[in-house]
Every structure is written in C-alpha cells, then in structure tokens.
C-alpha positions in Angstrom: -32.8 14.2 -13.7 -29.8 16.1 -11.9 -26.5 13.6 -11.1 -26.2 13.0 -7.1 -23.6 12.7 -5.6 -23.4 10.3 -1.7 -20.4 11.1 0.4 -20.2 8.3 2.7 -18.0 9.2 5.7 -16.1 6.1 7.0 -14.5 6.1 10.3 -11.2 4.1 9.1 -9.5 6.3 6.0 -8.1 3.9 3.6 -4.1 3.7 3.9 -1.8 2.7 0.6 1.7 1.4 1.5 4.6 2.0 0.1 7.3 0.9 -0.7 11.2 3.5 -0.9 13.8 1.3 -0.5 14.2 -2.6 -0.7 17.3 -2.2 1.3 20.4 -5.1 0.7 18.6 -8.2 2.3 16.0 -7.7 -1.4 15.1 -11.7 -1.5 13.4 -10.8 1.7 12.0 -8.2 0.9 10.3 -9.7 -1.9 9.4 -13.0 -0.3 7.5 -10.5 2.1 6.0 -8.7 -1.6 4.8 -12.0 -2.1 3.5 -13.1 0.8 1.1 -10.1 1.3 -0.1 -9.5 -2.5 -0.1 -12.5 -3.9 1.8 -12.2 -6.6 3.9 -14.7 -8.0 7.7 -14.8 -7.3 8.8 -12.8 -10.6 6.2 -10.3 -10.3 7.4 -9.4 -6.6 10.3 -9.3 -7.3 10.7 -6.7 -9.9 7.4 -4.8 -7.6 9.9 -4.9 -5.7 12.6 -3.7 -7.3 10.7 -1.1 -8.9 10.7 2.0 -6.6 9.4 3.8 -5.3 5.8 1.7 -5.4 2.1 1.3 -3.7 2.4 -2.1 -3.4 -1.2 -2.2 -1.6 -3.6 0.0 -2.3 -6.7 1.2 0.0 -6.8 -1.1 2.9 -7.1 0.1 6.9 -5.0 1.3 8.9 -3.8 -1.5 11.4 -3.4 -3.1 7.8 -1.4 -0.8 6.7 0.7 -0.8 10.2 1.0 -4.6 9.8 2.3 -4.1 6.3 5.3 -1.6 7.2 5.9 -3.2 9.8 7.0 -6.9 8.0 8.7 -4.9 5.8 10.4 -2.3 7.7 11.4 -6.2 9.9 13.1 -7.7 6.1 15.0 -5.5 5.9 13.2 -2.4 3.7 12.3 1.5 4.0 8.5 1.5 3.4 5.5 4.1 5.1 1.4 4.1 5.0 0.1 6.6 3.2 -3.0 8.4 3.4 -5.5 8.4 0.3 -6.5 11.6 -0.4 -10.4 12.4 -0.9 -12.4 12.2 -3.9 -13.2 15.2 -5.8 -16.4 15.4 -5.1 -19.3 18.1 -6.1 -21.3 19.0 -3.0 -24.4 20.9 -2.9 
C-alpha cells in the first residue's frame, strides 16, 4: 500500500514569536515571557537571556502579534516569523 500525504490548506499560517534582544529592562521582559509561556520564573529568565529564542511556536498570527506587542512594551526587541511550509512530497 502506498503512503498518501494530504496537505491541509489553512487560512492562518502558523507563526513563531522570536525574542531578539531583551533590552535593558530584563526583569520586565522575564515577567512577560513567564506570562506568555507559563514557565517558571527561573526558566523564563534563562529563556529571555539566551537570545535569539523562539518563545512561542506555531501560534496564530493574531496571538503572535499580541505577544510581540507585549514584549516590545516591556522594552524587548521581538518579531514574528512565518513558519516554513513542511516539505511534503506531492503526487
């Protein structure tokens, strides 16, 4: 039996939220990272200080934009990136 792949076409392309630089108000950024990811304070601090870091992966565009806005309000540099389309063989 041959393997068949089905490619689903969605209206919303998944996005990643990438932290480029936490800025000078690191603890404010850590609090935002903690709120966005649900991680502990310690893990949020580690994640915020090891940049560039993908904070959220595969979220809808609206959620990614809201997360980037919250990070920028805290003084960080962050951006959204579209996830690349998976390499699926087509027949």
